[in-house]
SERO-4910 file (N, C-alpha, C, O; in steps of 0.05 Angstrom, whole numbers):
BEGIN
 pado doro    nc1    nc2    nc3   cac1   cac2   cac3    cc1    cc2    cc3    oc1    oc2    oc3
  Met    A    135    -31    404    116    -34    382    129    -35    355    120    -48    337
  Ser    A    151    -21    352    163    -18    325    187    -37    320    201    -33    301
  Asp    A    190    -57    337    212    -75    333    203    -98    314    188   -115    322
  Leu    A    212    -97    290    205   -117    270    228   -135    263    229   -147    241
  Ala    A    247   -137    280    271   -154    275    262   -183    269    246   -194    284
  Gly    A    274   -194    248    268   -221    241    243   -224    223    238   -246    213
  Lys    A    229   -203    218    205   -204    201    213   -199    172    231   -184    166
  Ile    A    198   -212    154    202   -208    125    178   -192    115    155   -201    117
  Ala    A    184   -169    103    163   -151     93    165   -148     63    187   -147     52
  Leu    A    142   -146     50    142   -140     21    125   -115     18    103   -113     27
  Val    A    137    -95      4    124    -70     -1    121    -66    -31    141    -66    -46
  Thr    A     96    -64    -41     93    -59    -70     92    -29    -76     86    -13    -58
  Gly    A     97    -22   -100     99      6   -108    121     20    -93    118     44    -86
  Ala    A    143      6    -89    164     16    -72    185     33    -86    204     42    -74
  Ser    A    181     38   -112    201     53   -127    199     83   -123    217     97   -131
  Ser    A    178     92   -110    175    121   -106    153    126    -86    139    107    -77
  Gly    A    149    151    -78    126    160    -62    123    145    -36    143    140    -22
  Leu    A     98    139    -29     92    126     -4    106     99     -1    115     92     21
  Gly    A    106     84    -23    119     58    -21    148     59    -14    157     43      3
  Glu    A    162     78    -25    190     81    -18    193     88     12    210     78     26
  Arg    A    176    106     21    176    114     49    170     90     67    184     86     87
  Phe    A    150     74     60    142     51     76    166     32     78    171     20    100
  Ala    A    179     27     56    202      9     56    224     18     75    235      3     90
  Arg    A    230     44     74    250     55     92    242     52    122    259     46    139
  Val    A    217     57    128    207     56    155    209     28    166    218     23    188
  Leu    A    200      8    150    201    -19    159    229    -29    162    235    -45    181
  Ala    A    247    -21    144    275    -29    146    287    -17    172    302    -31    186
  Ala    A    281      8    177    292     21    201    282      7    227    295      8    247
  Ala    A    258     -5    225    247    -19    248    258    -48    251    250    -62    269
  Gly    A    275    -56    232    288    -82    235    279   -103    216    290   -125    216
  Ala    A    259    -98    199    250   -118    180    269   -122    157    283   -103    149
  Arg    A    269   -145    146    281   -150    120    260   -143     99    238   -154     99
  Val    A    267   -125     81    247   -113     64    251   -121     35    272   -114     23
  Ala    A    231   -134     23    230   -139     -6    216   -115    -18    193   -110    -11
  Ile    A    228   -102    -36    217    -78    -49    208    -85    -77    225    -95    -93
  Ala    A    183    -80    -84    172    -88   -109    160    -65   -125    148    -47   -113
  Ala    A    165    -65   -151    153    -46   -169    161    -55   -197    173    -76   -201
  Arg    A    154    -38   -217    160    -45   -245    188    -34   -253    200    -45   -271
  Arg    A    197    -13   -240    221      1   -249    246    -11   -235    252     -4   -212
  Ala    A    259    -29   -248    282    -43   -236    304    -24   -227    316    -28   -206
  Asn    A    310     -4   -243    332     15   -236    326     30   -211    344     35   -195
  Arg    A    301     38   -206    294     52   -181    296     33   -158    305     41   -136
  Leu    A    287      8   -161    289    -11   -140    318    -17   -132    325    -19   -109
  Asp    A    335    -20   -152    363    -26   -147    376     -3   -132    392     -7   -114
  Ala    A    369     22   -139    380     45   -125    371     46    -96    387     51    -78
  Leu    A    346     41    -91    335     41    -64    348     18    -48    355     22    -24
  Ala    A    350     -6    -59    362    -28    -46    391    -22    -38    400    -29    -16
  Ala    A    405     -9    -55    433     -2    -49    434     18    -26    452     16     -9
  Glu    A    416     37    -25    415     56     -3    409     42     24    422     47     44
  Leu    A    389     24     23    382     10     48    405     -7     58    410     -9     82
  Arg    A    418    -21     39    440    -38     47    463    -22     58    477    -30     77
  Ala    A    468      1     47    490     18     56    484     28     85    503     34    100
  Ala    A    458     29     92    451     38    119    450     14    138    442     18    161
  Gly    A    457     -9    129    458    -33    146    433    -50    146    430    -67    164
  His    A    415    -45    127    390    -60    127    391    -82    105    408    -81     87
  Glu    A    373   -101    107    371   -122     86    349   -114     67    326   -109     75
  Ala    A    355   -114     41    335   -106     21    338   -124     -3    360   -132    -11
  Leu    A    315   -131    -14    313   -149    -37    296   -136    -59    271   -135    -55
  Pro    A    307   -127    -81    291   -116   -102    277   -138   -118    291   -157   -126
  Val    A    251   -135   -123    236   -155   -138    218   -140   -158    201   -125   -150
  Val    A    223   -145   -184    206   -132   -204    179   -146   -205    177   -169   -212
  Ile    A    158   -131   -199    131   -141   -201    113   -120   -214    113    -97   -207
  Asp    A     98   -129   -234     76   -114   -245     50   -124   -234     41   -146   -242
  Val    A     39   -110   -215     15   -121   -201     -9   -124   -219    -28   -138   -212
  Ala    A     -9   -112   -242    -31   -115   -261    -30   -143   -275    -48   -150   -289
  Ser    A     -8   -157   -271     -5   -184   -282     -5   -204   -259     13   -204   -242
  Val    A    -24   -222   -259    -26   -242   -237     -1   -261   -238      9   -269   -217
  Ala    A      8   -267   -262     32   -284   -265     56   -270   -252     72   -283   -239
  Ser    A     59   -244   -256     81   -229   -245     79   -228   -215     99   -231   -201
  Val    A     55   -224   -205     50   -223   -176     58   -250   -163     73   -250   -143
  Arg    A     50   -272   -174     56   -298   -162     85   -304   -164     97   -316   -146
  Ala    A     98   -297   -186    126   -302   -190    142   -285   -169    162   -295   -158
  Gly    A    134   -260   -165    148   -243   -146    146   -253   -117    166   -253   -103
  Ala    A    122   -262   -109    119   -273    -83    135   -298    -79    147   -302    -58
  Ala    A    136   -314   -100    152   -339    -99    182   -333    -97    197   -347    -84
  Ala    A    191   -311   -110    219   -304   -109    227   -296    -81    249   -302    -72
  Val    A    210   -281    -67    216   -274    -39    217   -299    -21    235   -301     -5
  Leu    A    198   -317    -25    198   -342    -10    223   -358    -14    235   -368      5
  Glu    A    232   -359    -39    256   -374    -45    281   -361    -33    299   -375    -24
  Ala    A    282   -335    -34    306   -321    -24    307   -319      6    329   -323     17
  Trp    A    285   -314     19    285   -308     48    267   -326     64    271   -329     88
  Gly    A    246   -337     52    226   -352     68    199   -338     66    196   -319     52
  Pro    A    179   -349     80    152   -338     78    150   -309     88    163   -301    108
  Ile    A    134   -294     74    130   -266     81    112   -263    106     92   -276    109
  Asp    A    120   -244    123    105   -238    148     88   -214    145     67   -212    158
  Ile    A     96   -195    129     83   -169    126     80   -162     97    100   -162     82
  Leu    A     56   -154     89     52   -143     62     41   -115     64     21   -111     78
  Val    A     54    -97     51     42    -70     48     34    -67     19     50    -63      1
  Asn    A      8    -68     15     -4    -68    -12     -8    -40    -21    -30    -28    -18
  Asn    A     13    -28    -33     13      0    -38     12      8    -67      4     31    -74
  Ala    A     19    -10    -86     21     -2   -114     -6      9   -124    -27     -2   -118
  Gly    A     -4     31   -139    -28     42   -149    -23     64   -170     -1     76   -170
  Ile    A    -42     69   -187    -41     90   -207    -67    105   -206    -87     96   -195
  Ser    A    -67    128   -219    -92    144   -220    -93    159   -247    -73    165   -259
  Ile    A   -117    165   -255   -121    183   -278   -141    204   -269   -158    200   -252
  Gln    A   -138    228   -281   -156    250   -275   -173    254   -300   -163    263   -320
  Ala    A   -199    248   -297   -217    251   -320   -246    252   -311   -253    241   -290
  Lys    A   -262    267   -326   -291    267   -320   -302    239   -327   -292    225   -344
  Leu    A   -324    232   -314   -336    206   -318   -342    201   -347   -337    179   -357
  Glu    A   -353    220   -361   -360    216   -389   -337    214   -408   -340    207   -431
  Ala    A   -313    220   -398   -289    220   -415   -271    196   -411   -252    193   -426
  Ile    A   -277    179   -391   -259    157   -384   -261    136   -406   -283    127   -414
  Glu    A   -238    128   -417   -237    107   -437   -234     80   -424   -225     77   -401
  Glu    A   -242     59   -438   -241     32   -427   -213     24   -418   -210     12   -397
  Ala    A   -193     31   -434   -165     23   -427   -156     37   -402   -142     26   -386
  Glu    A   -165     62   -398   -158     77   -374   -171     65   -349   -158     61   -328
  Tyr    A   -197     59   -352   -212     46   -330   -199     19   -322   -194     14   -299
  Asp    A   -193      3   -342   -181    -23   -337   -154    -21   -324   -148    -36   -306
  Ala    A   -138     -1   -333   -111      2   -321   -113      9   -291    -98     -2   -275
  Val    A   -131     27   -284   -134     34   -256   -145     11   -239   -134      5   -217
  Leu    A   -166     -1   -248   -178    -23   -232   -160    -48   -231   -158    -61   -210
  Asn    A   -147    -54   -253   -129    -77   -253   -105    -73   -235    -95    -92   -222
  Thr    A    -95    -49   -233    -72    -44   -216    -80    -40   -187    -69    -54   -169
  Asn    A   -100    -23   -182   -106    -15   -154   -124    -35   -139   -122    -36   -115
  Leu    A   -140    -51   -153   -158    -69   -140   -151    -99   -146   -145   -114   -128
  Lys    A   -152   -106   -171   -146   -134   -179   -117   -141   -170   -113   -162   -159
  Gly    A    -98   -123   -176    -71   -128   -169    -67   -131   -139    -53   -148   -129
  Ala    A    -80   -113   -124    -78   -115    -94    -90   -141    -84    -79   -152    -65
  Phe    A   -112   -150    -96   -124   -174    -86   -106   -198    -91   -101   -214    -72
  Phe    A    -96   -201   -115    -79   -224   -121    -52   -223   -107    -40   -244   -101
  Met    A    -42   -199   -101    -18   -197    -85    -23   -206    -57     -7   -222    -46
  Ala    A    -45   -198    -45    -52   -207    -18    -57   -237    -18    -49   -251      1
  Gln    A    -70   -247    -38    -75   -276    -40    -49   -292    -40    -46   -312    -26
  Ala    A    -30   -283    -57     -5   -297    -59     10   -298    -33     22   -318    -25
  Val    A     10   -275    -18     23   -274      7      9   -290     28     21   -304     44
  Ala    A    -18   -288     29    -34   -303     49    -30   -333     45    -30   -348     64
  Arg    A    -28   -342     21    -23   -370     16      3   -380     29      4   -402     40
  Gln    A     23   -363     28     48   -370     41     44   -371     71     53   -390     84
  Met    A     31   -351     82     27   -350    111     11   -374    121     18   -387    141
  Ile    A    -10   -381    106    -27   -404    114    -11   -430    111    -12   -447    129
  Ala    A      3   -434     89     18   -458     85     40   -463    105     45   -485    113
  His    A     52   -441    114     74   -443    133     66   -437    161     83   -436    180
  Lys    A     39   -434    165     28   -430    192     42   -406    206     50   -407    229
  Arg    A     44   -384    191     56   -359    201     35   -338    205     20   -332    186
  Glu    A     33   -328    229     15   -305    233     27   -281    217     51   -277    217
  Gly    A     10   -266    205     20   -244    188      3   -219    189    -18   -218    202
  Arg    A     13   -199    176      0   -173    175     -2   -164    145     18   -163    131
  Ile    A    -26   -157    137    -30   -145    110    -41   -117    114    -61   -114    128
  Val    A    -28    -98    103    -36    -70    105    -42    -60     76    -24    -57     60
  Asn    A    -68    -56     71    -76    -45     45    -77    -15     46    -89     -3     64
  Ile    A    -64     -2     26    -64     27     26    -88     36      9    -87     36    -16
  Ala    A   -109     44     23   -133     54     10   -132     84      7   -110     95      1
  Ser    A   -154     98     10   -154    127      7   -181    138     17   -201    123     16
  Ile    A   -181    163     26   -207    175     32   -224    178      7   -248    182      9
  Val    A   -211    177    -16   -226    179    -41   -243    154    -46   -262    155    -62
  Gly    A   -237    133    -32   -254    109    -32   -277    111    -13   -294     93    -12
  Met    A   -279    133      2   -300    136     22   -318    159     16   -341    161     27
  Arg    A   -309    178     -1   -326    200     -9   -318    208    -38   -295    207    -45
  Ala    A   -338    215    -53   -333    221    -81   -317    247    -85   -322    267    -71
  Val    A   -298    246   -103   -282    269   -111   -283    271   -141   -278    251   -155
  Gly    A   -289    294   -151   -292    298   -180   -267    291   -195   -245    298   -186
  Gln    A   -270    278   -217   -249    271   -236   -229    250   -225   -208    246   -238
  Leu    A   -235    238   -203   -219    216   -192   -237    192   -188   -232    176   -170
  Ser    A   -257    189   -204   -278    169   -200   -267    140   -202   -274    124   -185
  Ser    A   -252    134   -222   -242    106   -225   -223     99   -202   -224     76   -192
  Tyr    A   -207    118   -194   -189    113   -171   -206    109   -146   -200     91   -130
  Gly    A   -226    125   -142   -244    122   -119   -258     95   -119   -261     82    -98
  Met    A   -267     86   -142   -281     60   -144   -262     38   -136   -269     19   -121
  Ala    A   -237     39   -145   -218     19   -138   -212     19   -108   -209     -3    -96
  Lys    A   -209     42    -96   -202     44    -68   -226     36    -51   -223     24    -29
  Ala    A   -250     42    -60   -274     32    -46   -275      2    -46   -282    -11    -26
  Gly    A   -268    -10    -69   -267    -39    -70   -245    -50    -52   -249    -72    -40
  Met    A   -223    -36    -50   -202    -45    -32   -211    -45     -3   -203    -63     13
  Ile    A   -227    -26      5   -237    -25     32   -255    -49     38   -252    -62     59
  Gln    A   -273    -55     19   -290    -79     23   -272   -104     22   -278   -123     37
  Met    A   -252   -105      5   -234   -127      4   -220   -132     31   -216   -154     40
  Thr    A   -213   -110     44   -200   -111     70   -218   -125     91   -209   -142    106
  His    A   -243   -117     91   -262   -129    109   -265   -159    104   -265   -175    123
  Ser    A   -267   -167     79   -270   -195     72   -245   -211     80   -248   -233     90
  Met    A   -222   -200     75   -197   -215     82   -195   -218    112   -186   -239    122
  Ala    A   -202   -197    127   -200   -199    156   -219   -221    166   -212   -236    184
  Arg    A   -242   -223    154   -262   -242    164   -253   -271    157   -255   -289    174
  Glu    A   -242   -275    133   -235   -302    125   -208   -311    135   -204   -334    142
  Trp    A   -189   -293    135   -161   -301    142   -154   -297    171   -133   -305    180
  Gly    A   -171   -283    186   -165   -279    215   -161   -305    229   -145   -306    248
  Arg    A   -176   -326    222   -173   -352    235   -146   -364    232   -138   -382    246
  His    A   -131   -354    212   -104   -364    207    -83   -347    220    -59   -351    217
  Gly    A    -92   -327    236    -73   -309    249    -64   -287    231    -43   -275    237
  Ile    A    -78   -282    210    -71   -260    191    -89   -236    197   -113   -238    195
  Asn    A    -77   -214    204    -92   -189    208    -90   -172    183    -69   -166    173
  Thr    A   -114   -165    172   -115   -148    148   -128   -122    155   -151   -121    164
  Asn    A   -114   -100    151   -125    -73    156   -118    -55    133   -103    -62    115
  Ala    A   -130    -32    133   -125    -12    112   -119     15    125   -130     23    145
  Ile    A   -101     29    112    -97     57    118   -109     74     95   -104     69     72
  Ala    A   -126     93    103   -138    111     83   -127    139     86   -137    155    101
  Pro    A   -105    145     71    -93    171     74   -111    193     61   -127    188     43
  Gly    A   -108    217     72   -120    240     59   -101    250     37    -89    234     23
  Tyr    A    -99    275     35    -83    287     13    -54    288     22    -46    305     38
  Ile    A    -38    269     11    -10    267     16      6    276     -9     -1    267    -31
  Ala    A     26    292     -5     42    301    -28     59    278    -38     79    271    -25
  Thr    A     52    266    -61     67    244    -73     67    248   -103     54    266   -113
  Asp    A     81    230   -117     81    232   -147     53    228   -158     46    241   -177
  Ile    A     38    210   -146     11    203   -157     -8    226   -154    -27    228   -170
  Ser    A     -4    244   -134    -23    266   -130    -13    292   -143    -28    312   -143
  Ala    A     11    291   -154     23    316   -164      7    329   -187      3    353   -187
  Glu    A     -3    312   -205    -19    323   -228    -44    337   -219    -50    359   -228
  Phe    A    -58    324   -200    -83    336   -190    -78    362   -175    -92    381   -178
  Leu    A    -57    361   -159    -51    385   -142    -42    409   -159    -44    432   -150
  Ala    A    -32    404   -183    -23    425   -200    -47    440   -213    -43    460   -226
  Thr    A    -71    429   -211    -94    441   -223   -108    461   -204   -102    462   -181
  Glu    A   -126    476   -216   -141    496   -199   -158    481   -179   -160    490   -156
  Ala    A   -169    458   -187   -186    442   -168   -168    432   -145   -177    431   -122
  Gly    A   -144    424   -152   -126    414   -131   -119    436   -111   -118    431    -87
  Ala    A   -114    459   -121   -108    482   -103   -131    488    -85   -127    495    -61
  Lys    A   -155    485    -95   -179    490    -78   -181    469    -56   -188    476    -34
  Trp    A   -175    444    -63   -175    423    -43   -156    429    -20   -162    426      3
  Val    A   -132    438    -27   -112    444     -7   -122    467     11   -119    466     35
  Gly    A   -134    486     -1   -145    509     14   -168    501     32   -173    515     52
  Ala    A   -181    478     27   -203    469     44   -194    451     66   -210    444     84
  Leu    A   -169    443     66   -159    425     87   -157    440    114   -152    464    114
  Pro    A   -161    426    136   -162    440    162   -137    457    168   -140    479    179
  Arg    A   -114    447    161    -89    463    166    -79    477    141    -57    489    141
  Arg    A    -95    475    119    -87    488     94    -60    478     83    -45    493     71
  Arg    A    -55    453     88    -30    441     78    -35    411     72    -52    398     83
  Met    A    -18    402     54    -18    373     47     -5    357     69     12    368     84
  Gly    A    -12    332     71      2    314     89     29    307     77     34    311     54
  Arg    A     46    295     94     72    286     86     73    256     89     58    244    105
  Ala    A     90    243     73     92    214     74     97    204    103     87    184    111
  Glu    A    114    219    117    122    210    144     99    212    164    100    202    187
  Asp    A     77    226    157     54    228    174     40    201    178     23    197    196
  Leu    A     47    181    161     35    155    162     52    134    177     44    111    180
  Asp    A     76    142    185     95    124    198     83    109    222     85     85    224
  Gly    A     70    124    239     60    112    264     39     91    259     39     69    271
  Leu    A     20     97    241     -1     77    234     11     53    222      4     30    228
  Leu    A     30     57    203     42     34    190     55     15    210     51     -9    210
  Leu    A     71     27    228     85     10    248     66     -4    267     70    -27    274
  Leu    A     45     10    275     25     -2    292     13    -27    279     11    -48    291
  Leu    A      4    -24    254    -10    -46    240      8    -69    232     -1    -91    228
  Cys    A     34    -63    231     53    -84    224     65    -98    248     79   -118    246
  Ala    A     59    -87    272     70    -98    296     57   -125    303     37   -132    292
  Gly    A     69   -139    322     59   -165    330     37   -163    351     14   -158    344
  Glu    A     44   -166    376     24   -166    398      9   -140    400    -15   -139    406
  Ala    A     22   -118    394      9    -92    397    -15    -88    378    -33    -73    384
  Ala    A    -15   -103    356    -37   -100    337    -54   -125    335    -69   -128    316
  Arg    A    -52   -144    354    -65   -170    351    -96   -167    348   -108   -183    334
  Phe    A   -108   -148    362   -137   -145    362   -147   -125    341   -171   -119    340
  Ile    A   -129   -115    325   -137    -96    304   -139   -112    278   -118   -119    267
  Asn    A   -163   -117    268   -166   -133    244   -191   -124    230   -213   -122    242
  Gly    A   -189   -118    204   -211   -108    189   -217    -79    192   -238    -69    184
  Ser    A   -198    -64    203   -202    -35    208   -192    -19    184   -174    -27    170
  Val    A   -206      3    180   -197     23    160   -190     48    175   -208     62    185
  Met    A   -165     54    177   -155     76    193   -150    101    175   -133    101    158
  Val    A   -166    121    180   -164    146    165   -142    163    176   -141    168    200
  Ala    A   -126    173    159   -105    192    167   -106    216    148    -92    216    128
  Asp    A   -123    235    154   -128    257    135   -129    284    148   -139    304    136
  Asp    A   -119    286    173   -118    311    187   -145    324    191   -148    348    192
  Gly    A   -166    307    193   -193    317    198   -209    324    174   -231    335    177
  Phe    A   -199    319    150   -213    328    126   -241    315    123   -260    330    117
  Thr    A   -243    289    128   -269    276    124   -289    282    146   -312    275    144
  Ser    A   -280    296    167   -299    304    188   -312    331    182   -329    340    197
  Met    A   -303    344    161   -313    370    155   -341    368    142   -353    389    136
***
């Protein structure tokens, strides 16, 4: 299931957190991995590590909030390696604020990065897959916050809820081209993006309410990622939103 030899993968938000972990996992499974983010120095360092371990890595600076940057980045991967087989749509930001305190610029930044950026990134990759008649896999990294309301994370939740609906739409329209689009909805995973919230009293209460009283780890998502990126093993999985939250949403 985890043999991705010969596949070309693009991971957004790969300069840290879950994106960095996803890039390492796909590379270890044999994929050639294009790592994308805004921070060129972090990408170069990760690419050097992956190459030193015997993997193929291509750093590509992409700001997903810019459609022009998204399209240029996808084109750069195509020019360097060929059409992309796997997209892990992971780039995202969050703000912590009460609904009445959110400013327009903050709202736009979250929605433009987490939803608009994810859509146009998937579109750019799907266009390659369709044009080159390549079956592909798109994995959108959603969140349980897109499935149930969490105080002071409303704009992030709106964007992730939109991503879930986007996943269903892509699966329906692109499935006929052999493109499987699914989403992973993680629960509370210890990453850079969750650090600010977890440092608050509210964050500590959330951790205390988790079934095992602990945060998830990035590696807890490895199995789902590899399943959804696989070929034959995942052929009939399309349009699914797979929750990985250690039972939190069942409470």
